[in-house]
FITORTOR-78301 format. One record per residue (C-alpha): x, y, z; residue number from 1. Coordinates in nm, 3 decimals, m for minus. Example, Ala and Ser with C-alpha at 12.3 -4.5 7.8 and 13.67 -1.06 7.14 Angstrom:
<rs>
@u=1.230; v=m0.450; w=0.780; n=1;
@u=1.367; v=m0.106; w=0.714; n=2;
</rs>
This chain:
<rs>
@u=5.973; v=1.020; w=6.480; n=1;
@u=6.170; v=1.121; w=6.788; n=2;
@u=6.010; v=1.382; w=7.011; n=3;
@u=6.155; v=1.732; w=7.004; n=4;
@u=6.356; v=1.812; w=7.318; n=5;
@u=6.180; v=2.021; w=7.575; n=6;
@u=6.286; v=2.376; w=7.627; n=7;
@u=6.450; v=2.460; w=7.958; n=8;
@u=6.244; v=2.584; w=8.252; n=9;
@u=6.421; v=2.920; w=8.238; n=10;
@u=6.330; v=2.960; w=7.874; n=11;
@u=5.969; v=2.865; w=7.941; n=12;
@u=5.973; v=3.117; w=8.224; n=13;
@u=6.091; v=3.388; w=7.984; n=14;
@u=5.807; v=3.304; w=7.744; n=15;
@u=5.559; v=3.343; w=8.027; n=16;
@u=5.727; v=3.660; w=8.151; n=17;
@u=5.707; v=3.832; w=7.812; n=18;
@u=5.340; v=3.740; w=7.778; n=19;
@u=5.275; v=3.848; w=8.134; n=20;
@u=5.444; v=4.180; w=8.062; n=21;
@u=5.204; v=4.239; w=7.772; n=22;
@u=4.913; v=4.143; w=7.993; n=23;
@u=5.020; v=4.369; w=8.280; n=24;
@u=5.099; v=4.668; w=8.059; n=25;
@u=4.759; v=4.645; w=7.892; n=26;
@u=4.611; v=4.596; w=8.240; n=27;
@u=4.775; v=4.917; w=8.355; n=28;
@u=4.626; v=5.101; w=8.059; n=29;
@u=4.283; v=4.956; w=8.136; n=30;
@u=4.307; v=5.054; w=8.502; n=31;
@u=4.445; v=5.396; w=8.421; n=32;
@u=4.157; v=5.474; w=8.187; n=33;
@u=3.907; v=5.344; w=8.439; n=34;
@u=4.054; v=5.560; w=8.716; n=35;
@u=4.055; v=5.875; w=8.503; n=36;
@u=3.733; v=5.831; w=8.301; n=37;
@u=3.507; v=5.745; w=8.594; n=38;
@u=3.431; v=5.911; w=8.924; n=39;
@u=3.583; v=5.751; w=9.234; n=40;
@u=3.232; v=5.664; w=9.359; n=41;
@u=3.178; v=5.451; w=9.047; n=42;
@u=3.523; v=5.290; w=9.054; n=43;
@u=3.496; v=5.203; w=9.423; n=44;
@u=3.159; v=5.035; w=9.362; n=45;
@u=3.286; v=4.854; w=9.053; n=46;
@u=3.594; v=4.711; w=9.223; n=47;
@u=3.383; v=4.585; w=9.513; n=48;
@u=3.142; v=4.425; w=9.262; n=49;
@u=3.434; v=4.263; w=9.080; n=50;
@u=3.545; v=4.105; w=9.406; n=51;
@u=3.229; v=3.892; w=9.404; n=52;
@u=3.321; v=3.671; w=9.104; n=53;
@u=3.680; v=3.689; w=9.221; n=54;
@u=3.570; v=3.522; w=9.547; n=55;
@u=3.524; v=3.206; w=9.339; n=56;
@u=3.781; v=3.278; w=9.069; n=57;
@u=4.080; v=3.134; w=9.252; n=58;
@u=3.892; v=2.810; w=9.312; n=59;
@u=3.734; v=2.759; w=8.969; n=60;
@u=3.994; v=2.940; w=8.762; n=61;
@u=4.362; v=3.029; w=8.778; n=62;
@u=4.446; v=2.909; w=9.127; n=63;
@u=4.303; v=2.575; w=9.235; n=64;
@u=4.212; v=2.449; w=8.890; n=65;
@u=4.551; v=2.481; w=8.720; n=66;
@u=4.759; v=2.380; w=9.021; n=67;
@u=4.561; v=2.065; w=9.092; n=68;
@u=4.501; v=1.970; w=8.729; n=69;
@u=4.858; v=1.984; w=8.594; n=70;
@u=5.021; v=1.706; w=8.808; n=71;
@u=4.737; v=1.457; w=8.741; n=72;
@u=4.717; v=1.545; w=8.372; n=73;
@u=5.090; v=1.495; w=8.322; n=74;
@u=5.080; v=1.153; w=8.490; n=75;
@u=4.842; v=1.012; w=8.224; n=76;
@u=4.894; v=0.900; w=7.866; n=77;
@u=4.765; v=1.129; w=7.592; n=78;
@u=4.430; v=0.960; w=7.540; n=79;
@u=4.337; v=0.952; w=7.908; n=80;
@u=4.464; v=1.307; w=7.959; n=81;
@u=4.223; v=1.429; w=7.687; n=82;
@u=3.934; v=1.241; w=7.847; n=83;
@u=4.018; v=1.393; w=8.186; n=84;
@u=4.021; v=1.743; w=8.038; n=85;
@u=3.680; v=1.690; w=7.878; n=86;
@u=3.525; v=1.562; w=8.201; n=87;
@u=3.663; v=1.861; w=8.390; n=88;
@u=3.512; v=2.094; w=8.131; n=89;
@u=3.169; v=1.942; w=8.192; n=90;
@u=3.206; v=1.988; w=8.568; n=91;
@u=3.307; v=2.352; w=8.523; n=92;
@u=3.007; v=2.428; w=8.301; n=93;
@u=2.766; v=2.283; w=8.557; n=94;
@u=2.931; v=2.451; w=8.859; n=95;
@u=2.948; v=2.792; w=8.694; n=96;
@u=2.589; v=2.775; w=8.576; n=97;
@u=2.463; v=2.703; w=8.927; n=98;
@u=2.676; v=2.979; w=9.078; n=99;
@u=2.553; v=3.228; w=8.820; n=100;
@u=2.191; v=3.169; w=8.920; n=101;
@u=2.275; v=3.182; w=9.289; n=102;
@u=2.477; v=3.501; w=9.262; n=103;
@u=2.203; v=3.690; w=9.079; n=104;
@u=1.949; v=3.638; w=9.356; n=105;
@u=2.199; v=3.659; w=9.644; n=106;
@u=2.375; v=3.974; w=9.522; n=107;
@u=2.233; v=4.206; w=9.797; n=108;
@u=2.337; v=3.963; w=10.070; n=109;
@u=2.687; v=3.917; w=9.925; n=110;
@u=2.741; v=4.293; w=9.889; n=111;
@u=2.630; v=4.349; w=10.248; n=112;
@u=2.900; v=4.103; w=10.357; n=113;
@u=3.164; v=4.300; w=10.170; n=114;
@u=3.065; v=4.650; w=10.278; n=115;
@u=3.078; v=4.797; w=10.626; n=116;
@u=2.763; v=4.948; w=10.774; n=117;
@u=2.757; v=5.317; w=10.704; n=118;
@u=3.059; v=5.293; w=10.475; n=119;
@u=3.149; v=5.515; w=10.181; n=120;
@u=3.078; v=5.277; w=9.890; n=121;
@u=2.742; v=5.306; w=9.708; n=122;
@u=2.553; v=4.987; w=9.801; n=123;
@u=2.279; v=4.999; w=9.533; n=124;
@u=2.525; v=5.066; w=9.253; n=125;
@u=2.747; v=4.783; w=9.379; n=126;
@u=2.455; v=4.536; w=9.372; n=127;
@u=2.366; v=4.635; w=9.014; n=128;
@u=2.723; v=4.599; w=8.894; n=129;
@u=2.764; v=4.266; w=9.077; n=130;
@u=2.475; v=4.112; w=8.885; n=131;
@u=2.613; v=4.232; w=8.552; n=132;
@u=2.975; v=4.135; w=8.605; n=133;
@u=2.929; v=3.793; w=8.766; n=134;
@u=2.925; v=3.596; w=8.434; n=135;
@u=3.290; v=3.702; w=8.414; n=136;
@u=3.355; v=3.404; w=8.644; n=137;
@u=3.237; v=3.149; w=8.388; n=138;
@u=3.442; v=3.312; w=8.114; n=139;
@u=3.767; v=3.310; w=8.312; n=140;
@u=3.698; v=2.959; w=8.449; n=141;
@u=3.681; v=2.815; w=8.100; n=142;
@u=3.980; v=3.024; w=7.999; n=143;
@u=4.175; v=2.882; w=8.296; n=144;
@u=4.075; v=2.531; w=8.189; n=145;
@u=4.236; v=2.598; w=7.851; n=146;
@u=4.538; v=2.754; w=8.020; n=147;
@u=4.580; v=2.450; w=8.243; n=148;
@u=4.591; v=2.212; w=7.947; n=149;
@u=4.835; v=2.427; w=7.748; n=150;
@u=5.060; v=2.485; w=8.047; n=151;
@u=5.067; v=2.111; w=8.121; n=152;
@u=5.174; v=2.055; w=7.762; n=153;
@u=5.436; v=2.329; w=7.811; n=154;
@u=5.269; v=2.539; w=7.542; n=155;
@u=5.301; v=2.873; w=7.717; n=156;
@u=5.263; v=3.131; w=7.439; n=157;
@u=4.884; v=3.137; w=7.396; n=158;
@u=4.791; v=3.129; w=7.767; n=159;
@u=5.054; v=3.391; w=7.845; n=160;
@u=4.910; v=3.637; w=7.593; n=161;
@u=4.539; v=3.553; w=7.632; n=162;
@u=4.479; v=3.804; w=7.918; n=163;
@u=4.583; v=4.082; w=7.680; n=164;
@u=4.263; v=4.013; w=7.484; n=165;
@u=4.054; v=4.069; w=7.798; n=166;
@u=4.224; v=4.403; w=7.864; n=167;
@u=4.192; v=4.522; w=7.504; n=168;
@u=3.819; v=4.451; w=7.492; n=169;
@u=3.762; v=4.637; w=7.821; n=170;
@u=3.976; v=4.930; w=7.700; n=171;
@u=3.789; v=4.963; w=7.370; n=172;
@u=3.448; v=4.961; w=7.537; n=173;
@u=3.556; v=5.214; w=7.801; n=174;
@u=3.678; v=5.450; w=7.529; n=175;
@u=3.359; v=5.409; w=7.327; n=176;
@u=3.130; v=5.450; w=7.629; n=177;
@u=3.328; v=5.653; w=7.887; n=178;
@u=3.030; v=5.737; w=8.109; n=179;
@u=2.845; v=5.404; w=8.109; n=180;
@u=2.885; v=5.197; w=8.423; n=181;
@u=2.683; v=4.916; w=8.264; n=182;
@u=2.912; v=4.891; w=7.962; n=183;
@u=3.209; v=4.902; w=8.201; n=184;
@u=3.086; v=4.582; w=8.369; n=185;
@u=2.988; v=4.409; w=8.045; n=186;
@u=3.331; v=4.492; w=7.902; n=187;
@u=3.496; v=4.265; w=8.156; n=188;
@u=3.254; v=3.980; w=8.080; n=189;
@u=3.306; v=4.006; w=7.706; n=190;
@u=3.681; v=4.035; w=7.759; n=191;
@u=3.680; v=3.708; w=7.953; n=192;
@u=3.502; v=3.533; w=7.665; n=193;
@u=3.757; v=3.662; w=7.414; n=194;
@u=4.038; v=3.548; w=7.646; n=195;
@u=3.905; v=3.193; w=7.608; n=196;
@u=3.853; v=3.217; w=7.233; n=197;
@u=4.212; v=3.319; w=7.155; n=198;
@u=4.340; v=2.998; w=7.319; n=199;
@u=4.116; v=2.761; w=7.125; n=200;
@u=4.336; v=2.748; w=6.811; n=201;
@u=4.633; v=2.625; w=7.016; n=202;
@u=4.413; v=2.364; w=7.187; n=203;
@u=4.277; v=2.227; w=6.861; n=204;
@u=4.606; v=2.251; w=6.673; n=205;
@u=4.776; v=2.039; w=6.939; n=206;
@u=4.479; v=1.799; w=6.950; n=207;
@u=4.467; v=1.845; w=7.327; n=208;
@u=4.087; v=1.820; w=7.364; n=209;
@u=3.828; v=1.550; w=7.307; n=210;
@u=3.451; v=1.556; w=7.286; n=211;
@u=3.266; v=1.555; w=7.618; n=212;
@u=3.148; v=1.201; w=7.684; n=213;
@u=3.040; v=1.244; w=8.042; n=214;
@u=3.100; v=1.432; w=8.363; n=215;
@u=3.336; v=1.178; w=8.517; n=216;
@u=3.677; v=1.025; w=8.466; n=217;
@u=3.858; v=0.784; w=8.703; n=218;
@u=4.132; v=1.042; w=8.768; n=219;
@u=3.890; v=1.332; w=8.812; n=220;
@u=3.854; v=1.227; w=9.173; n=221;
@u=4.228; v=1.278; w=9.220; n=222;
@u=4.203; v=1.627; w=9.070; n=223;
@u=3.909; v=1.717; w=9.293; n=224;
@u=4.086; v=1.572; w=9.595; n=225;
@u=4.391; v=1.782; w=9.520; n=226;
@u=4.161; v=2.083; w=9.484; n=227;
@u=4.038; v=2.037; w=9.841; n=228;
@u=4.337; v=2.210; w=9.999; n=229;
@u=4.311; v=2.486; w=9.742; n=230;
@u=3.941; v=2.520; w=9.825; n=231;
@u=4.022; v=2.544; w=10.194; n=232;
@u=4.307; v=2.791; w=10.151; n=233;
@u=4.109; v=2.988; w=9.894; n=234;
@u=3.823; v=3.017; w=10.141; n=235;
@u=4.067; v=3.163; w=10.392; n=236;
@u=4.200; v=3.414; w=10.139; n=237;
@u=3.851; v=3.519; w=10.039; n=238;
@u=3.755; v=3.573; w=10.403; n=239;
@u=4.062; v=3.798; w=10.420; n=240;
@u=3.941; v=3.977; w=10.106; n=241;
@u=3.607; v=4.040; w=10.275; n=242;
@u=3.790; v=4.181; w=10.577; n=243;
@u=4.004; v=4.398; w=10.349; n=244;
@u=3.700; v=4.538; w=10.168; n=245;
@u=3.523; v=4.611; w=10.496; n=246;
@u=3.826; v=4.802; w=10.625; n=247;
@u=3.868; v=4.995; w=10.299; n=248;
@u=3.500; v=5.092; w=10.310; n=249;
@u=3.563; v=5.269; w=10.643; n=250;
@u=3.850; v=5.473; w=10.495; n=251;
@u=3.797; v=5.789; w=10.283; n=252;
@u=3.638; v=5.758; w=9.939; n=253;
@u=3.889; v=5.651; w=9.678; n=254;
@u=4.060; v=5.405; w=9.912; n=255;
@u=3.912; v=5.098; w=9.740; n=256;
@u=4.034; v=5.223; w=9.402; n=257;
@u=4.369; v=5.332; w=9.549; n=258;
@u=4.432; v=4.988; w=9.699; n=259;
@u=4.334; v=4.828; w=9.368; n=260;
@u=4.578; v=5.055; w=9.184; n=261;
@u=4.861; v=4.959; w=9.418; n=262;
@u=4.771; v=4.593; w=9.385; n=263;
@u=4.805; v=4.627; w=9.008; n=264;
@u=5.172; v=4.723; w=9.050; n=265;
@u=5.216; v=4.425; w=9.282; n=266;
@u=5.047; v=4.197; w=9.028; n=267;
@u=5.274; v=4.325; w=8.752; n=268;
@u=5.595; v=4.262; w=8.945; n=269;
@u=5.477; v=3.936; w=9.100; n=270;
@u=5.328; v=3.805; w=8.777; n=271;
@u=5.645; v=3.876; w=8.582; n=272;
@u=5.908; v=3.775; w=8.834; n=273;
@u=5.727; v=3.534; w=9.066; n=274;
@u=5.421; v=3.361; w=8.922; n=275;
@u=5.546; v=3.316; w=8.564; n=276;
@u=5.879; v=3.152; w=8.661; n=277;
@u=5.705; v=2.948; w=8.933; n=278;
@u=5.449; v=2.817; w=8.684; n=279;
@u=5.721; v=2.716; w=8.437; n=280;
@u=5.918; v=2.536; w=8.709; n=281;
@u=5.599; v=2.379; w=8.846; n=282;
@u=5.526; v=2.214; w=8.514; n=283;
@u=5.885; v=2.085; w=8.492; n=284;
@u=5.887; v=1.963; w=8.855; n=285;
@u=5.561; v=1.776; w=8.794; n=286;
@u=5.724; v=1.585; w=8.509; n=287;
@u=6.043; v=1.529; w=8.709; n=288;
@u=5.855; v=1.328; w=8.973; n=289;
@u=5.804; v=1.049; w=8.720; n=290;
@u=6.098; v=1.094; w=8.483; n=291;
@u=6.396; v=1.201; w=8.697; n=292;
@u=6.312; v=1.226; w=9.069; n=293;
@u=6.679; v=1.257; w=9.166; n=294;
@u=6.697; v=1.600; w=8.997; n=295;
@u=6.396; v=1.744; w=9.185; n=296;
@u=6.597; v=1.930; w=9.451; n=297;
@u=6.838; v=2.081; w=9.200; n=298;
@u=6.557; v=2.209; w=8.976; n=299;
@u=6.371; v=2.353; w=9.275; n=300;
@u=6.683; v=2.529; w=9.403; n=301;
@u=6.757; v=2.667; w=9.058; n=302;
@u=6.402; v=2.800; w=9.040; n=303;
@u=6.430; v=2.971; w=9.379; n=304;
@u=6.755; v=3.140; w=9.278; n=305;
@u=6.610; v=3.249; w=8.946; n=306;
@u=6.301; v=3.401; w=9.110; n=307;
@u=6.516; v=3.576; w=9.372; n=308;
@u=6.735; v=3.729; w=9.104; n=309;
@u=6.432; v=3.866; w=8.919; n=310;
@u=6.192; v=3.966; w=9.197; n=311;
@u=6.423; v=4.140; w=9.446; n=312;
@u=6.507; v=4.447; w=9.230; n=313;
@u=6.143; v=4.478; w=9.120; n=314;
@u=6.033; v=4.524; w=9.482; n=315;
@u=6.305; v=4.781; w=9.547; n=316;
@u=6.204; v=4.971; w=9.234; n=317;
@u=5.844; v=5.004; w=9.350; n=318;
@u=5.956; v=5.140; w=9.685; n=319;
@u=6.191; v=5.400; w=9.534; n=320;
@u=5.949; v=5.517; w=9.267; n=321;
@u=5.607; v=5.472; w=9.428; n=322;
@u=5.493; v=5.834; w=9.395; n=323;
@u=5.618; v=5.918; w=9.043; n=324;
@u=5.507; v=5.575; w=8.918; n=325;
@u=5.149; v=5.628; w=9.039; n=326;
@u=5.139; v=5.980; w=8.890; n=327;
@u=5.279; v=5.855; w=8.559; n=328;
@u=5.037; v=5.566; w=8.519; n=329;
@u=4.717; v=5.713; w=8.660; n=330;
@u=4.735; v=6.085; w=8.588; n=331;
@u=4.837; v=6.125; w=8.223; n=332;
@u=4.505; v=6.282; w=8.117; n=333;
@u=4.658; v=6.615; w=8.224; n=334;
@u=4.870; v=6.598; w=7.905; n=335;
@u=4.545; v=6.617; w=7.706; n=336;
@u=4.428; v=6.926; w=7.892; n=337;
@u=4.175; v=6.726; w=8.092; n=338;
@u=4.133; v=6.659; w=8.460; n=339;
@u=4.334; v=6.358; w=8.573; n=340;
@u=4.256; v=6.114; w=8.850; n=341;
@u=4.114; v=6.229; w=9.180; n=342;
@u=4.396; v=6.351; w=9.414; n=343;
@u=4.260; v=6.148; w=9.706; n=344;
@u=4.270; v=5.831; w=9.495; n=345;
@u=4.628; v=5.903; w=9.384; n=346;
@u=4.739; v=5.967; w=9.742; n=347;
@u=4.582; v=5.641; w=9.861; n=348;
@u=4.753; v=5.456; w=9.575; n=349;
@u=5.098; v=5.584; w=9.676; n=350;
@u=5.046; v=5.509; w=10.045; n=351;
@u=4.939; v=5.152; w=9.964; n=352;
@u=5.212; v=5.090; w=9.708; n=353;
@u=5.530; v=5.175; w=9.902; n=354;
@u=5.508; v=4.892; w=10.163; n=355;
@u=5.400; v=4.640; w=9.897; n=356;
@u=5.747; v=4.664; w=9.744; n=357;
@u=5.877; v=4.476; w=10.047; n=358;
@u=5.644; v=4.185; w=9.973; n=359;
@u=5.742; v=4.103; w=9.615; n=360;
@u=6.060; v=3.904; w=9.683; n=361;
@u=5.911; v=3.670; w=9.949; n=362;
@u=5.579; v=3.632; w=9.766; n=363;
@u=5.762; v=3.531; w=9.449; n=364;
@u=5.957; v=3.260; w=9.632; n=365;
@u=5.649; v=3.139; w=9.820; n=366;
@u=5.475; v=3.083; w=9.486; n=367;
@u=5.726; v=2.813; w=9.397; n=368;
@u=5.783; v=2.671; w=9.745; n=369;
@u=5.417; v=2.599; w=9.809; n=370;
@u=5.387; v=2.430; w=9.469; n=371;
@u=5.651; v=2.177; w=9.575; n=372;
@u=5.394; v=2.036; w=9.821; n=373;
@u=5.128; v=2.000; w=9.552; n=374;
@u=5.365; v=1.832; w=9.309; n=375;
@u=5.404; v=1.554; w=9.567; n=376;
@u=5.033; v=1.573; w=9.657; n=377;
@u=5.111; v=1.652; w=10.022; n=378;
@u=4.844; v=1.901; w=10.107; n=379;
@u=4.806; v=1.908; w=10.485; n=380;
@u=5.107; v=2.129; w=10.555; n=381;
@u=5.019; v=2.410; w=10.312; n=382;
@u=4.661; v=2.415; w=10.442; n=383;
@u=4.776; v=2.460; w=10.802; n=384;
@u=5.039; v=2.718; w=10.708; n=385;
@u=4.798; v=2.917; w=10.493; n=386;
@u=4.541; v=2.944; w=10.770; n=387;
@u=4.803; v=3.044; w=11.025; n=388;
@u=4.948; v=3.321; w=10.810; n=389;
@u=4.612; v=3.444; w=10.680; n=390;
@u=4.490; v=3.473; w=11.037; n=391;
@u=4.803; v=3.663; w=11.131; n=392;
@u=4.761; v=3.893; w=10.832; n=393;
@u=4.400; v=3.968; w=10.925; n=394;
@u=4.505; v=4.043; w=11.283; n=395;
@u=4.777; v=4.281; w=11.161; n=396;
@u=4.522; v=4.455; w=10.940; n=397;
@u=4.318; v=4.551; w=11.243; n=398;
@u=4.626; v=4.642; w=11.448; n=399;
@u=4.807; v=4.853; w=11.189; n=400;
@u=4.528; v=5.025; w=10.994; n=401;
@u=4.412; v=5.256; w=11.279; n=402;
@u=4.767; v=5.398; w=11.297; n=403;
@u=4.887; v=5.377; w=10.936; n=404;
@u=4.565; v=5.389; w=10.736; n=405;
@u=4.571; v=5.216; w=10.399; n=406;
@u=4.949; v=5.167; w=10.429; n=407;
@u=4.883; v=4.936; w=10.726; n=408;
@u=4.714; v=4.683; w=10.497; n=409;
@u=5.018; v=4.672; w=10.268; n=410;
@u=5.270; v=4.656; w=10.551; n=411;
@u=5.082; v=4.363; w=10.706; n=412;
@u=5.104; v=4.183; w=10.370; n=413;
@u=5.482; v=4.231; w=10.358; n=414;
@u=5.546; v=4.122; w=10.717; n=415;
@u=5.344; v=3.802; w=10.678; n=416;
@u=5.506; v=3.724; w=10.341; n=417;
@u=5.854; v=3.727; w=10.498; n=418;
@u=5.746; v=3.517; w=10.795; n=419;
@u=5.589; v=3.263; w=10.562; n=420;
@u=5.903; v=3.251; w=10.347; n=421;
@u=6.132; v=3.167; w=10.639; n=422;
@u=5.893; v=2.896; w=10.754; n=423;
@u=5.857; v=2.745; w=10.407; n=424;
@u=6.232; v=2.742; w=10.345; n=425;
@u=6.290; v=2.543; w=10.663; n=426;
@u=6.012; v=2.292; w=10.591; n=427;
@u=6.081; v=2.241; w=10.220; n=428;
@u=6.457; v=2.249; w=10.272; n=429;
@u=6.443; v=1.961; w=10.518; n=430;
@u=6.198; v=1.757; w=10.313; n=431;
@u=6.368; v=1.795; w=9.976; n=432;
@u=6.728; v=1.817; w=10.093; n=433;
@u=6.778; v=2.166; w=9.952; n=434;
@u=7.120; v=2.324; w=9.986; n=435;
@u=6.990; v=2.610; w=10.201; n=436;
@u=7.338; v=2.751; w=10.282; n=437;
@u=7.400; v=2.791; w=9.909; n=438;
@u=7.063; v=2.961; w=9.870; n=439;
@u=7.139; v=3.195; w=10.161; n=440;
@u=7.476; v=3.288; w=10.012; n=441;
@u=7.301; v=3.361; w=9.686; n=442;
@u=7.047; v=3.578; w=9.869; n=443;
@u=7.319; v=3.775; w=10.048; n=444;
@u=7.487; v=3.851; w=9.716; n=445;
@u=7.155; v=3.980; w=9.583; n=446;
@u=7.108; v=4.197; w=9.894; n=447;
@u=7.453; v=4.345; w=9.850; n=448;
@u=7.386; v=4.422; w=9.484; n=449;
@u=7.051; v=4.578; w=9.580; n=450;
@u=7.209; v=4.795; w=9.850; n=451;
@u=7.460; v=4.943; w=9.606; n=452;
@u=7.191; v=4.992; w=9.339; n=453;
@u=6.953; v=5.156; w=9.588; n=454;
@u=7.218; v=5.395; w=9.717; n=455;
@u=7.323; v=5.514; w=9.372; n=456;
@u=6.965; v=5.539; w=9.245; n=457;
@u=6.855; v=5.737; w=9.548; n=458;
@u=7.154; v=5.966; w=9.501; n=459;
@u=7.060; v=6.028; w=9.138; n=460;
@u=6.696; v=6.099; w=9.220; n=461;
@u=6.794; v=6.341; w=9.498; n=462;
@u=6.965; v=6.563; w=9.239; n=463;
@u=6.653; v=6.580; w=9.022; n=464;
@u=6.398; v=6.857; w=9.093; n=465;
@u=6.079; v=6.750; w=9.268; n=466;
@u=5.825; v=6.646; w=9.009; n=467;
@u=5.551; v=6.901; w=8.938; n=468;
@u=5.432; v=6.779; w=8.598; n=469;
@u=5.357; v=6.447; w=8.435; n=470;
@u=5.668; v=6.465; w=8.217; n=471;
@u=5.887; v=6.528; w=8.520; n=472;
@u=5.736; v=6.226; w=8.696; n=473;
@u=5.797; v=6.014; w=8.387; n=474;
@u=6.158; v=6.134; w=8.378; n=475;
@u=6.212; v=6.030; w=8.739; n=476;
@u=6.065; v=5.686; w=8.671; n=477;
@u=6.280; v=5.625; w=8.361; n=478;
@u=6.607; v=5.752; w=8.509; n=479;
@u=6.549; v=5.582; w=8.846; n=480;
@u=6.465; v=5.248; w=8.685; n=481;
@u=6.758; v=5.262; w=8.442; n=482;
@u=7.006; v=5.350; w=8.715; n=483;
@u=6.881; v=5.082; w=8.952; n=484;
@u=6.884; v=4.800; w=8.697; n=485;
@u=7.212; v=4.896; w=8.533; n=486;
@u=7.388; v=4.906; w=8.869; n=487;
@u=7.216; v=4.585; w=8.981; n=488;
@u=7.318; v=4.399; w=8.665; n=489;
@u=7.674; v=4.533; w=8.690; n=490;
@u=7.695; v=4.412; w=9.048; n=491;
@u=7.548; v=4.075; w=8.944; n=492;
@u=7.821; v=4.046; w=8.682; n=493;
@u=8.091; v=4.136; w=8.936; n=494;
@u=7.949; v=3.891; w=9.192; n=495;
@u=7.924; v=3.622; w=8.921; n=496;
@u=7.557; v=3.548; w=8.977; n=497;
@u=7.477; v=3.262; w=8.733; n=498;
@u=7.126; v=3.389; w=8.650; n=499;
@u=7.267; v=3.679; w=8.451; n=500;
@u=7.450; v=3.438; w=8.220; n=501;
@u=7.138; v=3.219; w=8.195; n=502;
@u=6.923; v=3.514; w=8.089; n=503;
@u=7.179; v=3.625; w=7.833; n=504;
@u=7.204; v=3.274; w=7.694; n=505;
@u=6.829; v=3.234; w=7.660; n=506;
@u=6.787; v=3.563; w=7.475; n=507;
@u=7.070; v=3.475; w=7.237; n=508;
@u=6.896; v=3.144; w=7.159; n=509;
@u=6.584; v=3.332; w=7.070; n=510;
</rs>
């Protein structure tokens, strides 16, 4: 029987985007409840504790694992691909078990690395929560293993929606036990387990797994070798995370939670309009290397244009609506006649969010550009670039934070993201023969559409009364977002941007 034709990369991207939207919306609800149900002293300690498993998460879970696994997996026949997946599962079980034992005994030392001396975060509470929440790493590592297989097979539905299960479990337990810090931590661990379980039916239905027959496969070395640059760059990012946490600990209480709240908005926009499309194109580019190498540059350019079209207005929206968006998401308990989130936490969230809007467009493009190196298994350049830009970002943290406070951290992120984008475009453009002038013309059209949309949206918002209640903040968010996107889409139609027609076509096919 002939194989069914593959869906287009744009359509795969839409599947991931819809699932990511469900994940991020449920994540917002989880974070909103956490911010309003618990005191800022508890939330600050919890988010620092959660950083500990996240120090290893990018290496053993969503980052290094999926990006290094997919190209090797797709280069093998079905039988060998299943054997490779099983061997990798065995390695993950062993590595996570050892880390779990190590983290339990080393928790005080790790927490002391994260916190500044004499800072505002409760050290003892952070150590306790770290020990409880660390098994979350094993749960999400195994979940990422399942995601990697399904993404390589271009089965995007289950992995896209699996994170919703994690959020729902955490939400339910927080509502049942609103004052228990222990249950709060265990909720994330249990949620990670459920996130894995909901993907198993798709794995078994597609017959994508085989029984574990050992801890080695001839191609596992290639996967691990490709993980080396991810390990190196991940180490750099985690050092930056330690620096970030240290700086936040010196700022007023609520700053850790405020920065986490702002980062959630960034994750929503970037996950929807940057990571999801990049992952869909990454899988297609990996197959193109073997099947149709002459189309590589065209697919990559199409992906960059598609991500630009989606991510640019999302960043502008966060900048225009930073304050009412934070109030709407994190202060709705006032509708129930209860106290909402702490004002200091809300203020820190707004200050951190506004500059992050500038970072979404370049970060979205960088997600795809850097993957073009890993598709071709050329790892030296991204390692060097990552260390250069992470070092620059850390330097800007120390330079800007004394003057701008928490906003300095976000502004540094945006500045470095743009510098990295320009550098990556030059390097990848030369190597792959990208039509950079065409991409620049496309970007200028998007900037023009954004300028018109921003002007009209700002004009509309200026006529609205300053928000004093939750409903007024919600009104500003809805009207501002509708105006911005309607004008942006109208300008895209007038400028004949092809992505608008592509989106319309994909939805009609659905």
